[in-house]
RODO-2510 file (C-alpha; in nm, 4 decimals, decimal comma):
residues 403
     n   res          X          Y          Z
     1     m    -8,4927   -10,8774    12,1398
     2     s    -8,8523   -10,7641    12,1506
     3     n    -8,7559   -10,4587    12,3556
     4     l    -8,4889   -10,3608    12,1034
     5     l    -8,7384   -10,3925    11,8153
     6     l    -8,9840   -10,1749    11,9989
     7     v    -8,7218    -9,9046    12,0522
     8     l    -8,6277    -9,9087    11,6845
     9     i    -8,9909    -9,8672    11,5820
    10     v    -9,0341    -9,5713    11,8178
    11     v    -8,7183    -9,4043    11,6858
    12     l    -8,8315    -9,4572    11,3250
    13     v    -9,1753    -9,3047    11,3905
    14     a    -9,0171    -9,0031    11,5625
    15     a    -8,7858    -8,9525    11,2669
    16     l    -9,0752    -8,9651    11,0218
    17     v    -9,2731    -8,7116    11,2274
    18     a    -8,9756    -8,4787    11,2436
    19     a    -8,9191    -8,5065    10,8699
    20     a    -9,2833    -8,4303    10,7975
    21     a    -9,2676    -8,1215    11,0174
    22     v    -8,9586    -7,9946    10,8379
    23     i    -9,1199    -8,0491    10,4954
    24     g    -9,4393    -7,8712    10,6056
    25     y    -9,2436    -7,5756    10,7335
    26     r    -9,0469    -7,5397    10,4105
    27     v    -9,3672    -7,5573    10,1990
    28     a    -9,5291    -7,2858    10,4103
    29     v    -9,2236    -7,0624    10,3785
    30     t    -9,2124    -7,1149    10,0040
    31     r    -9,5812    -7,0244     9,9575
    32     r    -9,5439    -6,7121    10,1699
    33     s    -9,2445    -6,6068     9,9661
    34     q    -9,4274    -6,6596     9,6353
    35     s    -9,7323    -6,4677     9,7592
    36     t    -9,5120    -6,1808     9,8653
    37     q    -9,3379    -6,1708     9,5275
    38     l    -9,6638    -6,1830     9,3257
    39     v    -9,8616    -5,9200     9,5148
    40     p    -9,6441    -5,7065     9,7452
    41     r    -9,8454    -5,5273    10,0080
    42     e    -9,7208    -5,1868     9,9103
    43     t    -9,7796    -5,2408     9,5371
    44     k   -10,1360    -5,3592     9,5931
    45     e   -10,2219    -5,0569     9,8044
    46     e   -10,0679    -4,8239     9,5472
    47     r   -10,2716    -4,9903     9,2730
    48     n   -10,5948    -4,9423     9,4663
    49     e   -10,5094    -4,5807     9,5269
    50     l   -10,4395    -4,5203     9,1563
    51     e   -10,7654    -4,6883     9,0597
    52     v   -10,9538    -4,4470     9,2829
    53     l   -10,7671    -4,1322     9,1929
    54     a   -10,7185    -4,1891     8,8206
    55     p   -10,9925    -4,3906     8,6434
    56     e   -10,8690    -4,5117     8,3067
    57     t   -11,1540    -4,3517     8,1117
    58     d   -11,1061    -4,0080     8,2664
    59     t   -10,7283    -3,9928     8,2252
    60     a   -10,7522    -4,1199     7,8684
    61     l   -10,9940    -3,8426     7,7808
    62     h   -10,8329    -3,5762     8,0004
    63     p   -10,4496    -3,6208     8,0271
    64     d   -10,4207    -3,2877     8,2080
    65     l   -10,6432    -3,4198     8,4851
    66     a   -10,4162    -3,7229     8,5291
    67     e   -10,1162    -3,4932     8,5826
    68     q   -10,3124    -3,2930     8,8341
    69     q   -10,4045    -3,6133     9,0221
    70     v   -10,0381    -3,7169     9,0562
    71     a    -9,9464    -3,3721     9,1824
    72     d   -10,2285    -3,3772     9,4351
    73     t   -10,1248    -3,7245     9,5580
    74     d    -9,7651    -3,6095     9,6101
    75     s    -9,8808    -3,3077     9,8064
    76     g   -10,0889    -3,5270    10,0386
    77     l   -10,4354    -3,3917     9,9464
    78     d   -10,7432    -3,5809    10,0639
    79     s   -10,8370    -3,8460     9,8033
    80     k   -11,2113    -3,7771     9,8333
    81     s   -11,1693    -3,4100     9,7515
    82     v   -10,9457    -3,4983     9,4573
    83     i   -11,2108    -3,7343     9,3203
    84     e   -11,4793    -3,4697     9,3539
    85     d   -11,2617    -3,2134     9,1759
    86     v   -11,1847    -3,4552     8,8931
    87     l   -11,5493    -3,5464     8,8421
    88     e   -11,6520    -3,1822     8,8485
    89     e   -11,3946    -3,0883     8,5859
    90     a   -11,4904    -3,3841     8,3672
    91     t   -11,8590    -3,2932     8,3943
    92     k   -11,7872    -2,9338     8,2955
    93     a   -11,5812    -3,0452     7,9975
    94     e   -11,8519    -3,2836     7,8768
    95     a   -12,1212    -3,0174     7,9193
    96     t   -11,9138    -2,7682     7,7204
    97     q   -11,8613    -3,0210     7,4413
    98     a   -12,2324    -3,1077     7,4376
    99     e   -12,3300    -2,7423     7,4105
   100     a   -12,0849    -2,6892     7,1272
   101     t   -12,2254    -2,9893     6,9396
   102     k   -12,5811    -2,8747     7,0024
   103     a   -12,4998    -2,5270     6,8743
   104     e   -12,3798    -2,6629     6,5406
   105     p   -12,6703    -2,6574     6,2894
   106     l   -12,7570    -2,9852     6,1251
   107     r   -12,6502    -2,9651     5,7630
   108     l   -12,8663    -3,1321     5,5002
   109     r   -12,5640    -3,2132     5,2897
   110     d   -12,4158    -3,4177     5,5757
   111     r   -12,7080    -3,6613     5,5613
   112     l   -12,7459    -3,7092     5,1855
   113     g   -12,4529    -3,9406     5,1288
   114     r   -12,6474    -4,2152     4,9522
   115     t   -12,8436    -3,9832     4,7260
   116     r   -12,5264    -3,7908     4,6425
   117     a   -12,3357    -4,1105     4,5616
   118     a   -12,6129    -4,2331     4,3320
   119     f   -12,6445    -3,8962     4,1598
   120     t   -12,2752    -3,8259     4,1024
   121     g   -12,2145    -4,1874     4,0046
   122     a   -12,4831    -4,1700     3,7392
   123     l   -12,3432    -3,8424     3,6046
   124     a   -11,9861    -3,9685     3,5848
   125     g   -12,0543    -4,1272     3,2466
   126     v   -12,1759    -3,7930     3,1126
   127     t   -11,9162    -3,5490     3,2433
   128     g   -11,6341    -3,7851     3,1519
   129     r   -11,7068    -3,7638     2,7785
   130     s   -11,4714    -3,5633     2,5586
   131     t   -11,7377    -3,3904     2,3484
   132     i   -12,1056    -3,3066     2,3554
   133     d   -12,3329    -3,4882     2,1100
   134     d   -12,6737    -3,6522     2,1009
   135     e   -12,5433    -3,9463     2,2992
   136     t   -12,4417    -3,7039     2,5750
   137     w   -12,7992    -3,5904     2,6254
   138     e   -12,9309    -3,9444     2,6130
   139     s   -12,6800    -4,0458     2,8789
   140     l   -12,7759    -3,7467     3,0933
   141     e   -13,1455    -3,8322     3,0773
   142     e   -13,0714    -4,1930     3,1688
   143     a   -12,8536    -4,0802     3,4601
   144     l   -13,1331    -3,8616     3,5984
   145     i   -13,3866    -4,1427     3,5709
   146     l   -13,1481    -4,3746     3,7554
   147     a   -13,1228    -4,1103     4,0283
   148     d   -13,5023    -4,1465     4,0685
   149     v   -13,5854    -3,8032     3,9307
   150     g   -13,8559    -3,9555     3,7128
   151     v   -13,8957    -3,9688     3,3354
   152     s   -14,0999    -3,6499     3,2953
   153     t   -13,8742    -3,4394     3,5182
   154     a   -13,5585    -3,5876     3,3659
   155     t   -13,6779    -3,4951     3,0163
   156     r   -13,7625    -3,1432     3,1280
   157     l   -13,4195    -3,0911     3,2878
   158     v   -13,2286    -3,2308     2,9896
   159     e   -13,4142    -3,0057     2,7474
   160     a   -13,3387    -2,7017     2,9633
   161     v   -12,9690    -2,7916     3,0003
   162     r   -12,9381    -2,8636     2,6291
   163     a   -13,0887    -2,5266     2,5390
   164     s   -12,8555    -2,3464     2,7800
   165     a   -12,5518    -2,5300     2,6436
   166     k   -12,6462    -2,4395     2,2876
   167     e   -12,6993    -2,0753     2,3789
   168     a   -12,3654    -2,0552     2,5625
   169     k   -12,1923    -2,2531     2,2815
   170     i   -12,0556    -2,5046     2,5301
   171     k   -11,8704    -2,7972     2,3750
   172     d   -11,7007    -2,9525     2,6786
   173     s   -11,9096    -3,2115     2,8596
   174     s   -11,7461    -3,1221     3,1928
   175     e   -11,9432    -2,7971     3,1864
   176     v   -12,2759    -2,9778     3,1619
   177     e   -12,2766    -3,0458     3,5357
   178     a   -12,2738    -2,6729     3,6190
   179     l   -12,5662    -2,6126     3,3834
   180     l   -12,7600    -2,9012     3,5374
   181     r   -12,7085    -2,7709     3,8874
   182     q   -12,8336    -2,4310     3,7734
   183     e   -13,1512    -2,5825     3,6286
   184     i   -13,2146    -2,7872     3,9424
   185     a   -13,1807    -2,4751     4,1564
   186     l   -13,4309    -2,2946     3,9323
   187     l   -13,6710    -2,5866     3,9521
   188     l   -13,6691    -2,5848     4,3321
   189     s   -13,6586    -2,2111     4,3926
   190     p   -14,0118    -2,0781     4,3267
   191     a   -14,1863    -2,2076     4,6376
   192     d   -14,2674    -2,0935     4,9893
   193     r   -14,1404    -2,3692     5,2184
   194     t   -14,2313    -2,2214     5,5548
   195     l   -14,4993    -2,3847     5,7688
   196     q   -14,7693    -2,1187     5,7871
   197     m   -14,9392    -1,9967     6,1052
   198     a   -15,2916    -1,8515     6,1219
   199     g   -15,3338    -1,4818     6,1812
   200     s   -15,5397    -1,5383     6,4978
   201     g   -15,6671    -1,8278     6,7041
   202     p   -15,5258    -2,1805     6,6984
   203     t   -15,3508    -2,2912     6,3811
   204     v   -15,4240    -2,6412     6,2474
   205     w   -15,1766    -2,8578     6,0613
   206     m   -15,3191    -3,1867     5,9332
   207     f   -15,0933    -3,4784     5,8384
   208     v   -15,1912    -3,7415     5,5820
   209     g   -15,0259    -4,0366     5,4133
   210     v   -15,0196    -4,4132     5,3756
   211     n   -14,9303    -4,6558     5,6524
   212     g   -14,5745    -4,6742     5,7766
   213     v   -14,4342    -4,3519     5,6328
   214     g   -14,3740    -4,1875     5,9728
   215     k   -14,6724    -3,9545     6,0239
   216     t   -14,6985    -4,0018     6,4001
   217     t   -14,3225    -3,9728     6,4488
   218     t   -14,3088    -3,6576     6,2364
   219     i   -14,5897    -3,5005     6,4395
   220     a   -14,4166    -3,5933     6,7648
   221     k   -14,0931    -3,4285     6,6505
   222     l   -14,2781    -3,1157     6,5404
   223     a   -14,4573    -3,0983     6,8759
   224     t   -14,1204    -3,1066     7,0501
   225     r   -13,9783    -2,8379     6,8236
   226     e   -14,2783    -2,6058     6,8447
   227     g   -14,3050    -2,6564     7,2204
   228     a   -13,9394    -2,5618     7,2609
   229     a   -14,0177    -2,2450     7,0621
   230     g   -14,2738    -2,1490     7,3273
   231     r   -14,5924    -2,2562     7,1520
   232     h   -14,8762    -2,4391     7,3265
   233     v   -14,9424    -2,7470     7,1138
   234     v   -15,2498    -2,9733     7,1077
   235     l   -15,2111    -3,3202     6,9563
   236     a   -15,5233    -3,4682     6,7978
   237     a   -15,4927    -3,8479     6,7848
   238     a   -15,7402    -3,8968     6,4989
   239     d   -15,5856    -4,2329     6,4080
   240     t   -15,8438    -4,4223     6,6134
   241     f   -15,7867    -4,7494     6,4295
   242     r   -15,4409    -4,7976     6,5758
   243     a   -15,4177    -4,7751     6,9553
   244     a   -15,0385    -4,7589     6,9418
   245     a   -15,0560    -4,4281     6,7542
   246     a   -15,2424    -4,2554     7,0385
   247     e   -15,0120    -4,4128     7,2960
   248     q   -14,7065    -4,2949     7,1052
   249     l   -14,8466    -3,9413     7,0850
   250     g   -14,9239    -3,9573     7,4577
   251     i   -14,5603    -4,0294     7,5394
   252     w   -14,4410    -3,7406     7,3230
   253     a   -14,7072    -3,5111     7,4670
   254     e   -14,5646    -3,5700     7,8142
   255     r   -14,2106    -3,5081     7,6940
   256     s   -14,2909    -3,1907     7,5028
   257     g   -14,5550    -3,0469     7,7341
   258     a   -14,8263    -3,0732     7,4663
   259     t   -15,1945    -3,1499     7,5316
   260     l   -15,3254    -3,4796     7,3954
   261     v   -15,6847    -3,5247     7,2771
   262     r   -15,7804    -3,8822     7,1908
   263     g   -16,0883    -4,1020     7,1603
   264     d   -16,1648    -4,4644     7,2239
   265     e   -16,0263    -4,7211     6,9839
   266     g   -16,2483    -4,7293     6,6752
   267     a   -16,4140    -4,3969     6,7609
   268     d   -16,5114    -4,1437     6,4948
   269     p   -16,1949    -3,9544     6,3917
   270     g   -16,4080    -3,6485     6,3186
   271     s   -16,5155    -3,6229     6,6834
   272     v   -16,1506    -3,6338     6,7934
   273     v   -16,0635    -3,3455     6,5605
   274     f   -16,3669    -3,1484     6,6764
   275     n   -16,2784    -3,2003     7,0438
   276     a   -15,9142    -3,1116     6,9814
   277     m   -16,0095    -2,7790     6,8257
   278     a   -16,2511    -2,7060     7,1108
   279     s   -15,9760    -2,7839     7,3606
   280     a   -15,7292    -2,5618     7,1751
   281     n   -15,9741    -2,2700     7,1820
   282     s   -16,0530    -2,3105     7,5515
   283     r   -15,6867    -2,3400     7,6479
   284     g   -15,5679    -2,0591     7,4233
   285     a   -15,3371    -2,3005     7,2400
   286     d   -15,1320    -2,1901     6,9417
   287     l   -15,1184    -2,5022     6,7299
   288     v   -15,3197    -2,8205     6,6685
   289     l   -15,1394    -3,1110     6,5014
   290     v   -15,3818    -3,3673     6,3578
   291     d   -15,2600    -3,7251     6,3149
   292     t   -15,4782    -3,9191     6,0701
   293     a   -15,4937    -4,2911     6,0085
   294     g   -15,2715    -4,4300     5,7362
   295     r   -15,4650    -4,5247     5,4261
   296     l   -15,3937    -4,6467     5,0777
   297     h   -15,4441    -4,3740     4,8206
   298     t   -15,6459    -4,6235     4,6159
   299     k   -15,9182    -4,6680     4,8826
   300     v   -16,1947    -4,4270     4,7864
   301     n   -16,3915    -4,4553     5,1111
   302     l   -16,0872    -4,3763     5,3243
   303     m   -15,9975    -4,0796     5,1080
   304     e   -16,3542    -3,9548     5,1534
   305     e   -16,3022    -3,9725     5,5280
   306     l   -16,0055    -3,7372     5,4914
   307     k   -16,2270    -3,4909     5,3088
   308     k   -16,4721    -3,5093     5,6010
   309     l   -16,1949    -3,4286     5,8503
   310     r   -16,0949    -3,1302     5,6444
   311     r   -16,4539    -3,0035     5,6343
   312     i   -16,4689    -3,0204     6,0151
   313     v   -16,1529    -2,8121     6,0466
   314     d   -16,2695    -2,5676     5,7807
   315     k   -16,5707    -2,4779     5,9977
   316     t   -16,3232    -2,2531     6,1777
   317     p   -16,2272    -2,0042     5,9041
   318     d   -15,8561    -1,9751     5,8221
   319     a   -15,7530    -2,2164     6,1003
   320     l   -15,6185    -2,4845     5,8645
   321     t   -15,3001    -2,3502     5,7096
   322     e   -15,1187    -2,6736     5,6255
   323     v   -15,2123    -3,0165     5,4949
   324     i   -14,8827    -3,2036     5,5020
   325     l   -14,8400    -3,5208     5,3024
   326     v   -14,5829    -3,7441     5,4727
   327     l   -14,3849    -3,9532     5,2245
   328     d   -14,1177    -4,2161     5,2815
   329     a   -13,8210    -4,1168     5,0647
   330     t   -13,7199    -4,4798     5,0221
   331     t   -14,0338    -4,5498     4,8142
   332     g   -13,9051    -4,3343     4,5295
   333     q   -14,1425    -4,2800     4,2386
   334     n   -14,4270    -4,4584     4,4177
   335     g   -14,4377    -4,1544     4,6428
   336     l   -14,5254    -3,9419     4,3407
   337     t   -14,8363    -4,1509     4,2776
   338     q   -14,9390    -4,1161     4,6409
   339     a   -14,8886    -3,7411     4,6239
   340     r   -15,1190    -3,7081     4,3234
   341     e   -15,4069    -3,8914     4,4922
   342     f   -15,3810    -3,7196     4,8288
   343     a   -15,3422    -3,3789     4,6658
   344     a   -15,6640    -3,4348     4,4727
   345     a   -15,8522    -3,5372     4,7888
   346     v   -15,7440    -3,2780     5,0455
   347     e   -15,5436    -3,0073     4,8665
   348     v   -15,1990    -3,0866     5,0030
   349     t   -14,9937    -2,7753     5,0792
   350     g   -14,6560    -2,9343     5,1396
   351     v   -14,4588    -3,2546     5,1806
   352     a   -14,2669    -3,3962     5,4757
   353     l   -14,0104    -3,6366     5,3336
   354     t   -13,8923    -3,8901     5,5908
   355     k   -13,5904    -4,1259     5,5900
   356     l   -13,4058    -3,9082     5,3404
   357     d   -13,0749    -3,9996     5,5042
   358     g   -13,1230    -4,3708     5,4386
   359     t   -13,1987    -4,3757     5,0673
   360     a   -13,0430    -4,3146     4,7286
   361     k   -13,3814    -4,2010     4,5931
   362     g   -13,3708    -3,8375     4,7021
   363     g   -13,4384    -3,7351     4,3429
   364     i   -13,8085    -3,7709     4,4269
   365     v   -13,7822    -3,4156     4,5646
   366     l   -13,7376    -3,2855     4,2106
   367     a   -14,0239    -3,4925     4,0709
   368     i   -14,2703    -3,3727     4,3362
   369     q   -14,1814    -3,0099     4,2720
   370     s   -14,1738    -3,0398     3,8940
   371     e   -14,4817    -3,2524     3,8274
   372     l   -14,7140    -3,1488     4,1093
   373     g   -14,5891    -2,8088     4,2146
   374     i   -14,6011    -2,9199     4,5804
   375     p   -14,3033    -2,7972     4,7822
   376     v   -14,1096    -3,0239     5,0151
   377     k   -14,1199    -2,8268     5,3419
   378     i   -13,9529    -3,0518     5,5977
   379     v   -13,7275    -3,3558     5,5771
   380     g   -13,6357    -3,6270     5,8236
   381     v   -13,2678    -3,7178     5,8278
   382     g   -13,2406    -3,9118     6,1537
   383     e   -13,4178    -4,0465     6,4599
   384     g   -13,4151    -3,7486     6,6991
   385     p   -13,6452    -3,4435     6,7082
   386     e   -13,3518    -3,2299     6,5976
   387     d   -13,3244    -3,4437     6,2821
   388     l   -13,6504    -3,3065     6,1415
   389     i   -13,5304    -2,9973     5,9605
   390     p   -13,6603    -2,7387     5,7116
   391     f   -13,5857    -2,8251     5,3513
   392     d   -13,3227    -2,5948     5,2017
   393     p   -13,3325    -2,6163     4,8193
   394     e   -12,9947    -2,4488     4,7691
   395     e   -12,8224    -2,6815     5,0109
   396     f   -12,9987    -2,9797     4,8565
   397     a   -12,8805    -2,8855     4,5076
   398     a   -12,5248    -2,8367     4,6347
   399     a   -12,5364    -3,1696     4,8204
   400     l   -12,6384    -3,3569     4,5050
   401     f   -12,3106    -3,2538     4,3435
   402     g   -12,0961    -3,3161     4,6505
   403     e   -12,0352    -2,9525     4,7343
***
């Protein structure tokens, strides 16, 4: 009996082992089958090949290149040579597009969206009236003030437009806009807006303004532009109270090929200007750009320091051709107050208006010209060196009216 029981146990164990082996085999076969169905060997290799020959970004941008890749694959061309050809064609296409973009001149009207919206929005209540009466002129003056033209300049423009309308016997308010544009063009026209160069020897342009308006950045952009035009530029870091200003100019000097003259932190700004002019003379440089420390126009002692810097430059006759007041366009009418004080201290010859693309207060251009007779010569409408452009009064007037 014990022998029979032993035999039964052995048979049972053998059966269990056999069953386990069969189950294991079936599981293995099933997994292999699923793996083959999910990622077939041929499909995976084809996918890898397509990823190499036809990157998604390239074919999306250049459909013709994708067709060429398929043709090359069918003809059995070497994949490495195909890749090189594709990259070369893509590089050429991008370079051509970049050159075309670079060749297109930056238009002032393209960057005055906020000022234009504020100006045309304010005028909508005037031009939409059915007739012209006293209320029309009051509305026009209010619209100009809202556009940050300033009270004095707004009054002057309204009086001129009203006189023209009366002379031409205009009764339709829709024609007021054309008269206003004409008066704005006349207001901006009588001014030389070119940055002047000296007849001989190094020319000096000095930049003044309060803190944070973009003096150093404006100088850096001008250095890049003038250097690209073939001029040897010397940068005078006369803002010795702010170490970051000299460091920033140093970076731009390296990029533009300009020469940087700086002093120790807290050094006499006058000595920096003197050394910069001496360096310009010895090197045969064409242009010296003087960066001065930002100062409040209400600080008498700091304004006196500006006068001292000018006297140092004036020791070289006719070298100083420009004293540029840098104003932040976003400050609006406060910029007019700054302009008055700086003009009285150092005889400002022109204005560089920065951040004009980011404000609705571009009407300050008209106030500066009308009340102070100081022309806006350059405007900043972006971050890059190419975004510092000459001010075009005709284009500005057209841009105000959305033309």
